[in-house]
N, C-alpha and C positions, 0 to 999 in steps of 0.2 A: 446497412444490413445487420439484422439482429444477431446473426451467427458470428459476427466479428467480436462480440462481447461474451460468447459462450465460455471462454476460459475464465473470465471474471466471475460469472455466475457459478461455474464449477468450483471456484474457491470460496465464494460467499455462502452459497446455499447449504453446505454441510455444517456450517458454524451454528451451533444451537443458541448461543447468547445473542439476543437482538442488539444489545449495546455494542458488542464487538463487531457484528456485521455492519452496523451503522457507522462506527468509527472507521472501519475498513473502507467503506464507500466514501467517507469524507476525505480520508487520506488519498484515495485514488483520485478523487476530483482535484485535490490540491496539487498532486503530482502532475496530473494531466495539464493543469492550467499554468503551472510554474514556468517562467521564461528566463529566469536568471539563476546563476549558480549559487549565489548567496541565499536566495529563497529556497532552493533545493536543500542546501545545507541545514537550514532551519527546520524544514519539514523532516528530513532524515534524522535529525537529532530528536525531534519529538517522537518520531516513529520508533526510535531505539528505546526510549523510555516505555512506550506503549508495548513493544514486543516483550520487554522484561516482565510485564505484568500478566502475560498470557500463559495459561497452564495447559489447556487442551491441545492435542496434536493438530486438530483441524484449524484452530485459531493460530497456532504457530506457523502452519503451512501458509495460511493467508498472509500473515504479517511478513514472513520471509519472502514470499513472491512479490509483494508490494514494495518491500525494502529493496530488493534486487532491481526491480523496475525503476525505482527512484534513483538508485545508485548509478544505473546505466545512463539514465537521462542526465544526471549530475555530471558524469564524465563527459558526455557530449557537449554540455554547456560550458565546461571549463576550457575546452579546446579553443 
C-alpha cells in the first residue's frame, strides 16, 4: 500500500536539494536492507558525517528521522 510510505515522502518532498533527497533515499534503502549490527554501525557512521554537512532545516529533519530509524533497528539487531 502506497500510504505506508507517506511518512517517507513527507520527509523527502520538502527537501529542495535533489542530491540530498537522493542520498536520503539511498540511506533509507541501505537501512531497510541491513541485517547485521555491524552493517548498521557502518551505515550510521556514514549518516553521521552526512548529517554534519546539512544546513537546511528540512534536510536536518530528514537526516534526523532516518538516523533515529537506523539507530532503532541497530538496537534491535544487537539484542
